[in-house]
C-alpha angles and dihedrals in degrees: 000000000000111000117190120220117244112262120249127221137190121212107206123215094225114093122229085255089061098251125133108252116242147247093055093227095051093119093053091046094050094046090045091055088056095045096107093058102089139129108293092012128269116326112228135189130043093333093057117114137181114258145122126273113254085232096060119034133168114232139172111224119184089341094308122115110237141167120227112212126190116212088226085082087074091061093048097045120355092192091056090052091050091048092055094044092045090049089057093045095045091050094043094241118158116245116202129183112234133194096220140003110278117236110256117242123229113277 
């Protein structure tokens, strides 16, 4: 059986009007809101830790804050996927499909 890999997208922190999106920590906030959506669900209790979901990660690409989003998020929680995509649309942030996760630049 031929299974296709989930697609990957990058939401860029430059609006379609060419302005840097604010606030400056928007990518960390958005990825933080998605942090509980992870393989196997959120781990609770004493072993729980703060971290990002592997399906929604903040990145800096060529000096621009971005959020990398894996389409697998849609299978885990469709409303979370819609929230992220609507956030990009409502704030006029470009969303581009990518073949692989870009390497983050130094902050």
